[in-house]
N, C-alpha and C positions, 0 to 999 in steps of 0.2 A: 865761259867754258865750264861744263859740268864735269866733275870728277867723281868717280865711283869705284866700287870693288866688285869683283866676281865672288859669289859665295863659294866657288871652288877654292879660293884662297883660305877659306875657313872650313875646309872639308871635314875636319874632326868634330865640328859642331853639326847638329841637325839643322835643316834648312831654315826653320823658323828662328832658331837661336842666332844663326848667321845673319839673317836679315835684321834682327834686333840689334846686334852688335854694330852693323854697318849704319843703320838708321840712327841709333843713339850716339854714334860718333860724329854725326852731322854731315855725312857725305851727301852729294847731290843725287847719286844713283846707285842702283844695285843690279847686278846681272845674275840671274838665277841659272845655276848649272843644271842643265837638263839631263842629268845622268843619276843613277842610283849612287849614293843615298840622298840626293837632293831633289831637284824638281823634275823627276821623271813621272809622267802622269799616273801610271799604275801604282806608283810607290807613295804618292803624295795625298794627304788630306787637302783637297783643293780649296774647300771653304776656309779651313783654318789658315792656310797660307795666304789666301786673299785677305782675310781679316787682319793678319799680321802686317801685310803690305799696306793696308788702308790706314794704319796708325802713323804712317809717315808720308811726306810729300815728295818722296824720291822718284826720279825717273826709273821705270822698271824695264829692263831688257832681258832677253833670254838667250842662252846658248843651246841650240838644238842638240839632241843626242847624236852620237856618231859611232858608239860601240856596236859592231855588227850591223850598222846601217850605212850602206854605201850608195849615195845618190847616183853615182856613175856606173853602177852595175848594169850591163846590157842584157842580163839574163832574166828571163821570166821563169818561175813566178816571183823570184827575189825582188825584182823591180817593183812589182805591184805591192808587195808587202812593205817595202821601204816607203813608197809614196803614201800608203794609207797611214803608216805610223807618223810620218812627218806632217801630213795634213792634220792629223789628230793633235799633234803638238802645237800647231798653229792655233787651233781652236782653244786648247788649254791655255796658251799664252794670252789670247784675247780675253779669256775669262778672268785671268789674273790682272788685266789692265796693262799688259806690256805694250811698248811702242815699237820695239824692234825684236826680230829673231835672227841671230847669226847662225849660219849653217856652213859646214865644211862641204865643198862640192864633190868630194870623194876621189877615188883613185882606181886604177886598173893595173893588172899585173902582166900585161902583154902590150908592147908598144904598138903592135898592129891594130889594137882595139881602141887606141886613144881617140880617134875621130868618132867612133861609134859611142864610146863612153861619154864623150863630151856632149853629144846629142842626148844621151840618156839623162845626164845630169841637168841639162837645160830643161828637158821635159819635166823632170821631178821638181825643179825649182819654180817652173811656171805653174805647176800644180799647187805648190805651196803659196805662191802669190795669189792664185785664184781663191784658195781657201781663206787667205787673209782678208780678201774683199775690201781692201782699203783701210782696215782697222789698224794695221801695223805694217811695218816694212820688213821685207825679207832681205837680209844682208848676206852677201857672199864674202867669205873670209879667204885671204891668201894663205896657201899652205906651204909647208916646208918641202923642198926637193928631197928626193930619196937618193941615197948613195948606191942603192941596189939596182942592178940592171934589169930587175924583174918587177919594179914598182914605179908607177908613174902617177903621182898626185896631180890633180887638176889645179889650176890657178896658182901654180908654184912659179910661174914666170908671167911677165907682163902680157904677152900675147894671149895666153890662155885665159887670164883674168879678164882682159878687156873683151875677148870674144864672148865669154859667158855673160858679162854684164850687158853687153850690147844686144844680146838676144832675148833678154828677159825684161820686158817693159816694167818700169817702176822699181826694179831691184836697186839696192844700194850696196856700199862697200864697207866692210869692217877690216881695218888695216891692223895686222898683227906685227908688231915691231920685231919680236923675237924670230918669227918665221922669216921675215924679210932679211934680217941680218945674217942668219944661217945660210940663206940663199946667196949672199954676197951682193944684195941689191943696194942701191943708193936710197936710203930711207927718205931723205928730203926730196929727192927727185921723184920718188914713188908718190909721195903726198901731192906734189905739184901735178903729176900726170893724172891723178884720180880725183882731183878737187871737186869735180861736178857730182860725183857719186859718193864720196867719202863722208860718212856720218858717225863712225865710231872707230876708236882705236883701242886695241888690246895691248896694253903697255907692260912690257917686261924687258929684262936685259939677259944677255948670255955672253959666253966667251967666243962665240963665232962657230963653234963646232957642233953644238946641239942646242935644242930648245929648252933651256934650263929654267926659265921663269924666275930669274933672279930679280931682286930689288933694283930699280934703276940706279945706275952708278956702280953697282957691284961687278958688272961685266965690262965688255969692251964695245958695246953697240954705240955708235954716234947718234944718240937720241936727240941731242939739243937742236940740230938743224931742222929735224922733222917737227919737233914741238914748237919751235919758234915760228914756223910757217902756220901753225894752227892757232896761235894766240889771237884772241879776239873773235874766233869763229864759233859756230854752234856745234862743232864736233864734240862728241861725248868721249871722254877719256876713262877707260875702265882698266884698272890694274888687275892682272892675273899673275899671282905669285904662288910659288910652289908650297902647298900646304904640308908637304913632308919635310921641308927644309926649315920653314919659318913658323914660329909660334904666333898665336893671335896678336900679342902686343907688338911684335915686329911688323906684322902685316899692317895693322892699323897705323902704326907710326910712319911706315913707308908711304902709305896713302896720304896721310896728313902732310908729309913733306912734299909730295907731288902736288897736292892742292895749293900749298903755299908758293911753290915754284912757278906754277902756271897761272896764278891769280893775276 
């Protein structure tokens, strides 16, 4: 089982320095945060980042940008702009040698538009899969339910998640433990129900009310049953820890502890 860190956990460092910290610490993988100031294509010296990554034998994965990018938007020309941006991110990820790109499937602000927005998200994710052309996998991430009556995130329940995955040939699943716990879902059961498509876990803890990105064990999430199910598998475990709460040494120490626990 490979254990790695998201560069978001070291957001106070530039992306090349974050990669070096993770690589020098001996982790199996690194997930590049696809937002400014890290691995956003227009922000990044692509060759320099690829050269930094090539110094290590880590698995490279990517988290697609989501700020102002809603794959579920049913409105043109917004939809077209989102698809072009995410397709370009796929090409950028392939250039860097990434094996997976995780994407939030988006949300809608009117319940009547949920079916149409689901179709829109599926269309966008199919476009990403086509752009990937077999070079890497496109992973759908489960999202946190909203408490607002005017906000409907897709893939925040099992039915929505399974529908999206079933409609996109070749798509995979990135399981976010923090999102699932806030949703009140059975973490171990979710792992069991998605075993055929699950390839990555975004690991963090929280108190159950909000997605706090705590170090595992600092919150209340029952992580052990889910992680026990994954032992001996090829699923990649990537820690996502709040960079505004934890210093670099705390992040690296927590990731080492997780690696020892799951060895």
